[in-house]
Biopython code that builds the backbone (N, CA, C, O; Angstrom):
import numpy as np
from Bio.PDB.StructureBuilder import StructureBuilder

atoms = [
    (1, "UNK", "N", (-40.531, 22.535, 12.316)),
    (1, "UNK", "CA", (-39.544, 23.061, 11.422)),
    (1, "UNK", "C", (-40.043, 22.907, 9.992)),
    (1, "UNK", "O", (-40.796, 21.987, 9.675)),
    (2, "UNK", "N", (-39.616, 23.807, 9.155)),
    (2, "UNK", "CA", (-40.056, 23.802, 7.764)),
    (2, "UNK", "C", (-38.835, 23.787, 6.845)),
    (2, "UNK", "O", (-37.873, 24.524, 7.062)),
    (3, "UNK", "N", (-38.885, 22.952, 5.835)),
    (3, "UNK", "CA", (-37.796, 22.854, 4.873)),
    (3, "UNK", "C", (-38.210, 23.523, 3.575)),
    (3, "UNK", "O", (-39.259, 23.214, 3.009)),
    (4, "UNK", "N", (-37.380, 24.437, 3.112)),
    (4, "UNK", "CA", (-37.607, 25.060, 1.821)),
    (4, "UNK", "C", (-37.017, 24.119, 0.777)),
    (4, "UNK", "O", (-35.801, 24.084, 0.587)),
    (5, "UNK", "N", (-37.858, 23.372, 0.113)),
    (5, "UNK", "CA", (-37.409, 22.345, -0.835)),
    (5, "UNK", "C", (-36.727, 22.949, -2.066)),
    (5, "UNK", "O", (-35.974, 22.260, -2.754)),
    (6, "UNK", "N", (-36.983, 24.218, -2.344)),
    (6, "UNK", "CA", (-36.310, 24.878, -3.465)),
    (6, "UNK", "C", (-34.834, 25.147, -3.138)),
    (6, "UNK", "O", (-33.993, 25.201, -4.036)),
    (7, "UNK", "N", (-34.532, 25.314, -1.853)),
    (7, "UNK", "CA", (-33.159, 25.582, -1.434)),
    (7, "UNK", "C", (-32.401, 24.323, -1.025)),
    (7, "UNK", "O", (-31.205, 24.207, -1.294)),
    (8, "UNK", "N", (-33.074, 23.395, -0.388)),
    (8, "UNK", "CA", (-32.424, 22.204, 0.187)),
    (8, "UNK", "C", (-31.713, 21.397, -0.891)),
    (8, "UNK", "O", (-32.300, 21.058, -1.919)),
    (9, "UNK", "N", (-30.431, 21.092, -0.642)),
    (9, "UNK", "CA", (-29.668, 20.284, -1.593)),
    (9, "UNK", "C", (-29.439, 18.865, -1.065)),
    (9, "UNK", "O", (-28.615, 18.126, -1.602)),
    (10, "UNK", "N", (-30.168, 18.490, -0.018)),
    (10, "UNK", "CA", (-30.168, 17.144, 0.563)),
    (10, "UNK", "C", (-28.752, 16.730, 0.991)),
    (10, "UNK", "O", (-28.330, 15.600, 0.746)),
    (11, "UNK", "N", (-28.035, 17.645, 1.626)),
    (11, "UNK", "CA", (-26.661, 17.371, 2.054)),
    (11, "UNK", "C", (-26.605, 16.469, 3.289)),
    (11, "UNK", "O", (-25.631, 15.740, 3.482)),
    (12, "UNK", "N", (-27.653, 16.515, 4.129)),
    (12, "UNK", "CA", (-27.704, 15.665, 5.311)),
    (12, "UNK", "C", (-27.039, 16.227, 6.547)),
    (12, "UNK", "O", (-26.977, 15.547, 7.572)),
    (13, "UNK", "N", (-26.543, 17.441, 6.481)),
    (13, "UNK", "CA", (-25.885, 18.055, 7.632)),
    (13, "UNK", "C", (-26.816, 18.105, 8.843)),
    (13, "UNK", "O", (-26.373, 17.907, 9.974)),
    (14, "UNK", "N", (-28.075, 18.362, 8.615)),
    (14, "UNK", "CA", (-29.057, 18.486, 9.691)),
    (14, "UNK", "C", (-29.285, 17.171, 10.443)),
    (14, "UNK", "O", (-29.572, 17.183, 11.640)),
    (15, "UNK", "N", (-29.159, 16.054, 9.752)),
    (15, "UNK", "CA", (-29.409, 14.748, 10.361)),
    (15, "UNK", "C", (-28.456, 14.492, 11.525)),
    (15, "UNK", "O", (-28.863, 13.985, 12.570)),
    (16, "UNK", "N", (-27.199, 14.843, 11.340)),
    (16, "UNK", "CA", (-26.173, 14.570, 12.339)),
    (16, "UNK", "C", (-26.373, 15.332, 13.646)),
    (16, "UNK", "O", (-25.894, 14.891, 14.690)),
    (17, "UNK", "N", (-27.062, 16.452, 13.608)),
    (17, "UNK", "CA", (-27.208, 17.276, 14.812)),
    (17, "UNK", "C", (-28.572, 17.148, 15.482)),
    (17, "UNK", "O", (-28.832, 17.816, 16.483)),
    (18, "UNK", "N", (-29.443, 16.303, 14.945)),
    (18, "UNK", "CA", (-30.787, 16.172, 15.504)),
    (18, "UNK", "C", (-30.791, 15.175, 16.666)),
    (18, "UNK", "O", (-30.625, 13.975, 16.446)),
    (19, "UNK", "N", (-30.977, 15.658, 17.904)),
    (19, "UNK", "CA", (-30.949, 14.760, 19.061)),
    (19, "UNK", "C", (-32.186, 13.862, 19.159)),
    (19, "UNK", "O", (-32.177, 12.875, 19.895)),
    (20, "UNK", "N", (-33.226, 14.192, 18.438)),
    (20, "UNK", "CA", (-34.471, 13.417, 18.504)),
    (20, "UNK", "C", (-34.617, 12.432, 17.338)),
    (20, "UNK", "O", (-35.635, 11.748, 17.227)),
    (21, "UNK", "N", (-33.611, 12.361, 16.479)),
    (21, "UNK", "CA", (-33.691, 11.501, 15.282)),
    (21, "UNK", "C", (-34.970, 11.761, 14.500)),
    (21, "UNK", "O", (-35.626, 10.829, 14.034)),
    (22, "UNK", "N", (-35.313, 13.023, 14.362)),
    (22, "UNK", "CA", (-36.560, 13.404, 13.697)),
    (22, "UNK", "C", (-36.368, 13.723, 12.216)),
    (22, "UNK", "O", (-37.339, 13.997, 11.511)),
    (23, "UNK", "N", (-35.122, 13.691, 11.740)),
    (23, "UNK", "CA", (-34.854, 14.061, 10.352)),
    (23, "UNK", "C", (-34.412, 12.833, 9.571)),
    (23, "UNK", "O", (-33.512, 12.100, 9.982)),
    (24, "UNK", "N", (-35.063, 12.631, 8.444)),
    (24, "UNK", "CA", (-34.753, 11.501, 7.575)),
    (24, "UNK", "C", (-34.411, 12.026, 6.195)),
    (24, "UNK", "O", (-35.122, 12.864, 5.639)),
    (25, "UNK", "N", (-33.311, 11.523, 5.647)),
    (25, "UNK", "CA", (-32.903, 11.913, 4.304)),
    (25, "UNK", "C", (-33.150, 10.736, 3.374)),
    (25, "UNK", "O", (-32.671, 9.627, 3.608)),
    (26, "UNK", "N", (-33.897, 10.995, 2.330)),
    (26, "UNK", "CA", (-34.061, 9.997, 1.280)),
    (26, "UNK", "C", (-33.183, 10.435, 0.116)),
    (26, "UNK", "O", (-32.441, 11.410, 0.227)),
    (27, "UNK", "N", (-33.264, 9.736, -0.967)),
    (27, "UNK", "CA", (-32.416, 10.066, -2.114)),
    (27, "UNK", "C", (-32.708, 11.457, -2.671)),
    (27, "UNK", "O", (-31.815, 12.126, -3.191)),
    (28, "UNK", "N", (-33.964, 11.884, -2.556)),
    (28, "UNK", "CA", (-34.365, 13.125, -3.217)),
    (28, "UNK", "C", (-34.823, 14.245, -2.296)),
    (28, "UNK", "O", (-34.987, 15.376, -2.754)),
    (29, "UNK", "N", (-35.037, 13.965, -0.996)),
    (29, "UNK", "CA", (-35.514, 15.024, -0.109)),
    (29, "UNK", "C", (-35.244, 14.725, 1.356)),
    (29, "UNK", "O", (-34.964, 13.591, 1.744)),
    (30, "UNK", "N", (-35.337, 15.780, 2.154)),
    (30, "UNK", "CA", (-35.190, 15.688, 3.602)),
    (30, "UNK", "C", (-36.570, 15.875, 4.204)),
    (30, "UNK", "O", (-37.326, 16.752, 3.787)),
    (31, "UNK", "N", (-36.894, 15.041, 5.192)),
    (31, "UNK", "CA", (-38.178, 15.160, 5.872)),
    (31, "UNK", "C", (-37.965, 15.250, 7.368)),
    (31, "UNK", "O", (-37.085, 14.590, 7.922)),
    (32, "UNK", "N", (-38.775, 16.072, 8.021)),
    (32, "UNK", "CA", (-38.729, 16.214, 9.471)),
    (32, "UNK", "C", (-40.035, 15.689, 10.034)),
    (32, "UNK", "O", (-41.118, 16.131, 9.650)),
    (33, "UNK", "N", (-39.918, 14.734, 10.954)),
    (33, "UNK", "CA", (-41.085, 14.157, 11.620)),
    (33, "UNK", "C", (-41.514, 15.123, 12.721)),
    (33, "UNK", "O", (-40.838, 15.243, 13.744)),
    (34, "UNK", "N", (-42.625, 15.804, 12.515)),
    (34, "UNK", "CA", (-43.099, 16.808, 13.472)),
    (34, "UNK", "C", (-43.411, 16.218, 14.841)),
    (34, "UNK", "O", (-43.309, 16.916, 15.849)),
    (35, "UNK", "N", (-43.785, 14.965, 14.893)),
    (35, "UNK", "CA", (-44.110, 14.335, 16.176)),
    (35, "UNK", "C", (-42.853, 14.042, 16.990)),
    (35, "UNK", "O", (-42.904, 14.050, 18.220)),
    (36, "UNK", "N", (-41.737, 13.785, 16.332)),
    (36, "UNK", "CA", (-40.476, 13.518, 17.025)),
    (36, "UNK", "C", (-39.697, 14.786, 17.315)),
    (36, "UNK", "O", (-38.935, 14.840, 18.281)),
    (37, "UNK", "N", (-39.879, 15.809, 16.489)),
    (37, "UNK", "CA", (-39.104, 17.048, 16.592)),
    (37, "UNK", "C", (-39.326, 17.731, 17.939)),
    (37, "UNK", "O", (-40.465, 17.926, 18.365)),
    (38, "UNK", "N", (-38.232, 18.092, 18.602)),
    (38, "UNK", "CA", (-38.316, 18.767, 19.904)),
    (38, "UNK", "C", (-38.037, 20.271, 19.792)),
    (38, "UNK", "O", (-37.883, 20.955, 20.804)),
    (39, "UNK", "N", (-37.974, 20.779, 18.555)),
    (39, "UNK", "CA", (-37.794, 22.207, 18.285)),
    (39, "UNK", "C", (-36.526, 22.784, 18.920)),
    (39, "UNK", "O", (-36.535, 23.900, 19.440)),
    (40, "UNK", "N", (-35.443, 22.017, 18.871)),
    (40, "UNK", "CA", (-34.179, 22.468, 19.454)),
    (40, "UNK", "C", (-33.464, 23.497, 18.575)),
    (40, "UNK", "O", (-32.585, 24.221, 19.042)),
    (41, "UNK", "N", (-33.851, 23.552, 17.299)),
    (41, "UNK", "CA", (-33.293, 24.502, 16.329)),
    (41, "UNK", "C", (-31.876, 24.161, 15.864)),
    (41, "UNK", "O", (-31.264, 24.956, 15.150)),
    (42, "UNK", "N", (-31.344, 23.009, 16.249)),
    (42, "UNK", "CA", (-30.007, 22.625, 15.796)),
    (42, "UNK", "C", (-29.938, 22.569, 14.268)),
    (42, "UNK", "O", (-28.961, 23.016, 13.667)),
    (43, "UNK", "N", (-30.970, 22.023, 13.653)),
    (43, "UNK", "CA", (-30.974, 21.892, 12.190)),
    (43, "UNK", "C", (-30.967, 23.261, 11.513)),
    (43, "UNK", "O", (-30.308, 23.451, 10.491)),
    (44, "UNK", "N", (-31.690, 24.194, 12.078)),
    (44, "UNK", "CA", (-31.732, 25.555, 11.530)),
    (44, "UNK", "C", (-30.344, 26.191, 11.608)),
    (44, "UNK", "O", (-29.898, 26.859, 10.675)),
    (45, "UNK", "N", (-29.683, 25.975, 12.719)),
    (45, "UNK", "CA", (-28.369, 26.571, 12.957)),
    (45, "UNK", "C", (-27.297, 26.028, 12.023)),
    (45, "UNK", "O", (-26.452, 26.789, 11.551)),
    (46, "UNK", "N", (-27.313, 24.725, 11.748)),
    (46, "UNK", "CA", (-26.230, 24.124, 10.965)),
    (46, "UNK", "C", (-26.469, 24.077, 9.464)),
    (46, "UNK", "O", (-25.537, 23.806, 8.708)),
    (47, "UNK", "N", (-27.680, 24.332, 9.016)),
    (47, "UNK", "CA", (-27.953, 24.237, 7.583)),
    (47, "UNK", "C", (-27.093, 25.255, 6.831)),
    (47, "UNK", "O", (-27.238, 26.461, 7.028)),
    (48, "UNK", "N", (-26.195, 24.763, 5.968)),
    (48, "UNK", "CA", (-25.261, 25.685, 5.299)),
    (48, "UNK", "C", (-25.919, 26.623, 4.290)),
    (48, "UNK", "O", (-25.334, 27.641, 3.921)),
    (49, "UNK", "N", (-27.121, 26.292, 3.844)),
    (49, "UNK", "CA", (-27.780, 27.170, 2.866)),
    (49, "UNK", "C", (-29.090, 27.756, 3.384)),
    (49, "UNK", "O", (-29.893, 28.307, 2.631)),
    (50, "UNK", "N", (-29.276, 27.618, 4.699)),
    (50, "UNK", "CA", (-30.455, 28.224, 5.374)),
    (50, "UNK", "C", (-31.778, 27.749, 4.778)),
    (50, "UNK", "O", (-32.701, 28.540, 4.583)),
    (51, "UNK", "N", (-31.861, 26.448, 4.490)),
    (51, "UNK", "CA", (-33.076, 25.881, 3.892)),
    (51, "UNK", "C", (-34.102, 25.456, 4.936)),
    (51, "UNK", "O", (-35.234, 25.118, 4.590)),
    (52, "UNK", "N", (-33.712, 25.471, 6.221)),
    (52, "UNK", "CA", (-34.627, 25.075, 7.288)),
    (52, "UNK", "C", (-34.940, 26.286, 8.150)),
    (52, "UNK", "O", (-34.053, 27.053, 8.526)),
    (53, "UNK", "N", (-36.220, 26.439, 8.454)),
    (53, "UNK", "CA", (-36.639, 27.547, 9.307)),
    (53, "UNK", "C", (-37.686, 27.055, 10.290)),
    (53, "UNK", "O", (-38.218, 25.953, 10.154)),
    (54, "UNK", "N", (-37.971, 27.876, 11.268)),
    (54, "UNK", "CA", (-39.004, 27.532, 12.230)),
    (54, "UNK", "C", (-40.355, 27.614, 11.526)),
    (54, "UNK", "O", (-40.716, 28.654, 10.976)),
    (55, "UNK", "N", (-41.086, 26.521, 11.550)),
    (55, "UNK", "CA", (-42.374, 26.474, 10.865)),
    (55, "UNK", "C", (-43.490, 27.042, 11.706)),
    (55, "UNK", "O", (-43.269, 27.532, 12.813)),
    (56, "UNK", "N", (-44.691, 26.970, 11.170)),
    (56, "UNK", "CA", (-45.852, 27.476, 11.868)),
    (56, "UNK", "C", (-46.178, 26.593, 13.041)),
    (56, "UNK", "O", (-47.138, 26.858, 13.765)),
]
sb = StructureBuilder()
sb.init_structure("model")
sb.init_model(0)
sb.init_chain("A")
sb.init_seg("    ")
for serial, (resi, resn, name, xyz) in enumerate(atoms, 1):
    if name == "N":
        sb.init_residue(resn, " ", resi, " ")
    sb.init_atom(name, np.array(xyz, "f"), 0.0, 1.0, " ", f" {name:<3s}", serial, name[0])
structure = sb.get_structure()
């Protein structure tokens, strides 16, 4: 998954829906651990500003 840092407002909505606990929110940014991510697309679906997309 890829996060568009220009759009992301670090709301944390994606963290709550990640079954693999692959998303971490710090004070200034959201990070997705590619090794933990199971590509379920839950984060893409719930992001209110569409800042997360399927990465390469």
